[in-house]
N, C-alpha and C positions, 0 to 999 in steps of 0.2 A: 897429367887428370885433365886437362882443357877435353883434349883430343878424346879421350874415355868415353867424358861428357858427352860430346857432340855427337861422339856413333853414339850412344845409348839414345840422346833425344833423335838424333834423324831414322833411330832404324828401331827403337821401341817404345818409346813412348807414347806416339797415338797407337804403336799395337795394346799398351798397356789400357790408356782410355778406349779405346776397342771395345776390346775388354770386360770391361768395368762397367760398361754403356750394357752388354748384353747379359750380364749376370743379373743384374739391376731388372730389366724391359723382361729378361726369360722367368725369374722370381713375383713378379710382379703381372704378367699376361705372358702365357705362355705363347696361346694359343695362337696371338699377333704376332708375334716373335718369330713362331716357325713355321708363319702365312708369308710372311717378311725374307726371313731366307729364301724361301723355294720359290719364291715367285718368276713367273717366267715370263722372260721377256722377250721369247720367239719361240715359237713351235715352227714345229719342220724345216729347223732351221739344217745348216752345213755341217755346223758343231753343237755339243751339248748333249747331257743327257741319253745316251741310245735304249728307245723304247721296241723291244723285239714283238716282229711279225705278229702277230693273231688272228686266229680266224680273218675274217675280209684286210684286216689292213695291215699296209704297208709298215716293216721301218722304220721310224722315222726319227730326230734327235731333236730334243726339248734344250733352247738355252736357256737358263735360271742366271740365279742373280750371285747363286751358291755356287754353280757351273764358270761364271763368268771370273771367280776371286782365285776361287781353289785348283782350279782347274788352264785357265787362261792367263791368267794375271800373276796371278803365285808366281809363275816361270818366270818373271825377271827377279824377283828374291833368290832365287836357286840355281841362276844365271850370278847375279853378285856372289855368293857364299860359293861354286863350283872355279869363278875366276878367282877365288884365291886360293885353293886348295891347287888349282894349276901351275900358276907361280912361287906353290909353296913346292913344288912338287918337280918342273920340267928347268928353273932358271936355275942358276950356277949356283949362287947365294941364297938357293929357297931355301927353307928354316924344316921341309922335311926330307931334305939331299942328308946324306952323311952319317956316321956316326952319331951325329950330337943327335941327329930324331928318332936314334934306335931307342933308346929308354920311354921316352912318349910314346915311343911306335907299340910295343909291348906294350904300356900301360895301357894304351888306348881300348888294344884289345879284353885285355884282364875287365874295362869301364866295362865291355859291351856285354861281354860274357856274365859278369856277375851279375848286372840288372836282370836277364834272360833265365838266367839261374833260378835266382829268388823268387822272382813273376811268377816263370811255369809249377817252379819248388811248392809254391805257397798253395798255388792251384793246383795241383794233384792232391795236396794235402788236405786242403777244403775239401775234394770229391770232384768226381768223372763228370758231374752234371757239369760244375762249374770251370772244371777242364776245358768244357767241350765250346762250353757260352765264347771262353775267354784267351782261349791259346790262340787265339790270330792276333790279337795284341799285344806280341810278346817282346816287339824290339819299339812300344813306345816308350821305356826307360831309358831305352838307348842312346836314348837324345841329350845330344849338351849345351843349355841355349849361348851362343857364345861371348855374347853382347855383356850381358849379367851375369855369367861366371869372370870370363875378366875382370868386372867392375870390383865383384865378389873378391875377387883375386889378393885385388890391391888394395880393399880395405883390410883385407888380411893381413899379408905379407908386407906393405909396403912394396909403393914403384920399382925398389931396385931389388928385388926378393930375387934371388935365381927362378922362385918356387913361378913367378909368375909366368917367364916365358918360357917354364914348361908346361904351365897349363896352357897359355895360349894356343904351343903344337902338340898339345892333346886335345885342344877343341877344332884345334883345322883339322886332324883326322879322323874326331869324332863323326863332320860333318862332311865330308867325305866315305867315310863309312855307311853313314846316314842315305847318303845319296842312292848309294849301290844298290841298299837294302830297298831302298821304293823304289828299284828300279827294276828288282829281279822277283822281291820280292809280295810286291804288292802289287801287279797289274791291276790296272781299271775297268778289265775285261774282259770277254772273250779273246785270245791273241790270236791275231794276221800276222807274224815275223816277216815276212814278204816289206810290207809294208815299210819296212826299217830301212829299206834301201833307198826307199825317196829320205829319208834324212841323211843318210850316207853318201847318196846322189851328192844333197847341199852342202854338206862339209867340205866334201874332198872339191867339188866345185870351185866354191868360193873363195876354198885356200889356192888354187893353183891360180884359178884366174886374175883372183884381185890382192893374191898377197904373196904367192910365188914367182910367178910370173914376171911383172913389175919391176921386184927385186932379180929377176935372172936378167932381166933386159938391160935395168940401169948398171948391172955390174964392171966393174971398172970407173965410173962414170960419177963422179963425188958429187955432182948438183942432182942428182936423183932426179928425172925430169919426169918419167912414169911412176915411177913410183909418190913424184908430189904431187903431181897431177891426179892419182889417184885419190892420193891421202883428201886434197883439198876442194875436188869437183866430187866425188860422188860419198867421200864420206863415211855416213856407218850406212847406207842405202841401201847397196848386196849383200850385208852382213843381216841387216833388217826382212833382208827377201828370202834370204837364208834360213833366217830364224823361222819366221811361218812356215815354210812348204818341210820343217823336222820337224816343227812346234803340231804340225799334222801328222807329219811322218807315224809320231808317239803315237797319238792320240785313233791313228787308223789301226797302227800294230797289238792296240791292246792294254799297251805300258803308260802310267801313268802322266798323260800330257801335261803336269807340271815342271817337267824334267825334260820337253822337250826340245832344249836350248842348249843345252851341255852339247853334244857335237860339234856347237856354233864356235863356244867358247873358244874352241887353242886355234880354232881357224884366223881370229882377229891379230893381227899386229898390236907386239906387246914390248914394253922398256924389256931391259936386258939384264933387269934384275929391278925388284921391289925392297920398301922399306919397312913392311910389314903392315898388316891392317889399323894399325892404331900410330901409326909413325904421321907425324907430322910433312914430311918429304914425301910424304904420298903423294900428298893434295899438289905437287909442281913437277911430275909427270904429266909427257904431253905425246903418250903414244895413245891411240886413236883403243886399245881395250882398258887404259884406266879414263878418258876424253867419255868413252859411254857410262862408266859407273859414275863418275860424276854427274852427266847427264839423266843418272834412273834417278838418283837421292832423293829427290823432292818426288816422285811417282808412287819407288818403291815406300815412303813413307807411309803414302795415304791408299794404298792396296793393303799395306800391315793393317792400316786403322780396321779399313771394311774385313781385313780378314778375321781378325779378333774377336771385331762385330758379330760375324756369320758363325766365327765357330766357336767361343768361349761362352753361348747362351745358353748355361747349362742350366736346371731348378736344384738346389737344396739336397730335395727330398730323392735326389737322385745320387747320392752316394749311396754305394754301395761296395759289392766287394773286388770289384775289375774297379774303383777307386785303389782301395789298399792293395793291390798287388802292384799298380803303377808306382806308388808313391812310395810302400818298401822297398820294389823295384831299384828308386834311384836313390833313397837314402840308404840304403843300407847294400843293395849291391854295385853300387858305384864305386863307394867308397873303398868295400873290400877285395873286387877285382883289381883297384889299380894297386893300391898297395899290395897288394898276394904280386899282381906279375911285375912290377915297378919293383919288386922287394925281389923277384925272381933274375930279372933284365939287371941289375946291380951289384947283385952278390954271386950268386952262381951262377951268371953269365961272365961277369964280370964287364959287362957295359960301361958301368958305372951310372953318378947320376950330377948335374950340374957342382962345381965347387960352389960352396954356402951351403947347398944343402942336406938336409939331414934326410933318413929312412925314413922318420918317423912324418917329416913334413907329407910324405906322398899320402898318407890317411887324410890329411887335412884339404891333399886338391881334390883326391877323391867326394870329399863332403861339397866340397866350392863347383866342384866338376856333375853335382848328381840335380844343379837347377836345369830341369826340362823345356820346362814353357814350350815356345815358337815349333820347334822340329816333334815336339810328342805328342801337343796337340794336333801338327798336319796328319803325324800317325795316327794318329787314335780316327783321325776323322775319314782317312781312307781302309784301317782296317776293320770296322765294325759299317755295321750299317745304320740309318738314325734311329735311334731308338734307347733305351734306359743301359747298356754295356753301354754303349758311346758315350753318353753323358755322362757315366759312372767315372771311365777311361779319361775323358777331359777335366772331372773332375782332379783326378791324382796328378797333371798335368797340372794343373793349376796351380797347386796345391804342394808342390816342386819348389813354390819360394819359401816355404820355409827351413830348406838346402843351405838359406843365406844366415839366417837366423844360426843354425846345425854350425855353420862354418866357424862362424866369431864365435863361437863359446869354444869347440874344437882349438881352434884359434890360441886362446887363452887357457885350456885345461893342459893342450902339449905344447906352450912356454915358446909359442911362436917366435921370433925377434927381427919384429918389423926393420926393413931395409928402406931409406928412399932414395932417391936417383942424387 
């Protein structure tokens, strides 16, 4: 349990503090809050919000505090998420490989289609004007906050219950799907896909020159002198430079630049096995990928504080239709989708569920996975322009913490038998 609390403290506690400060600030003095988050740090900057050419003015960019955090610094957070997904997929003992991952993956699909169906379905029932206003936010309720969901899952099921492992697999797969959705459906501007060649060249180049080639030269030599020199002398610098190039390529291509480090993560030397996100043994791995993740721990804590501060500041008066659509999408769509698709995978498809786990436990897992928070807030910020609809959607993401209480109640009602380690 210490590892879970440690992760929650590292990556979520400051996020919550920032979000609470933002809520209080925005409800006391909304004008000063919005002036703060849109503070211009650098006009006519090489990066930042793009102002299209107009009249006699050429196009230019402005680097604001909001852009610095959401578009640049949050790339480090998504890189850490991508690292966990990459290890789960590529390593021989990865949690998303083999038959053991089949049912969680199918349940994940249900956990994304269910919220989308509820969100868009209710919007259509309310009326066409509402549907047109909120339709672009369909992906907001698909997210699952991995840290909070895992913590609540352990409270509901106990640390040793197989449903907790099932939940973690589902949350990792959900993260992977969320990254794809952000890249494909939420471009940050006019698409210029030729710029993605810069990201591709950066990723392929750094992999060949600083990962594959040293190992190739050292083949047959147990001392591995070239690989050792690259690792000890150059350390993370080639990957930092490649990451900067890849990030710029994403920005110029019109994709959300917060995803700009994703092509670089698979190129970094990594261990031949992973122990899992909440495993104590993970901290003892000495490969470069894990070293970089550990080095980013404290910077990302601070980044998440500012992310909460700059994104969660919504007035309670902004509660509206989008709030309830996001909330019902999470609280109703997630459990229903995970239960239905999990049942289909386990029974009609014959893929089964982990021993010691009941089919009805899928419903409780779905309730736990309905905690959206971090990624839901992020998607709300990119799905809508700043204004009432965005604020209302963000409030729905914040209210998704109600899923924790619902999960505990569902666990008691459905007589979940806690299993400790």
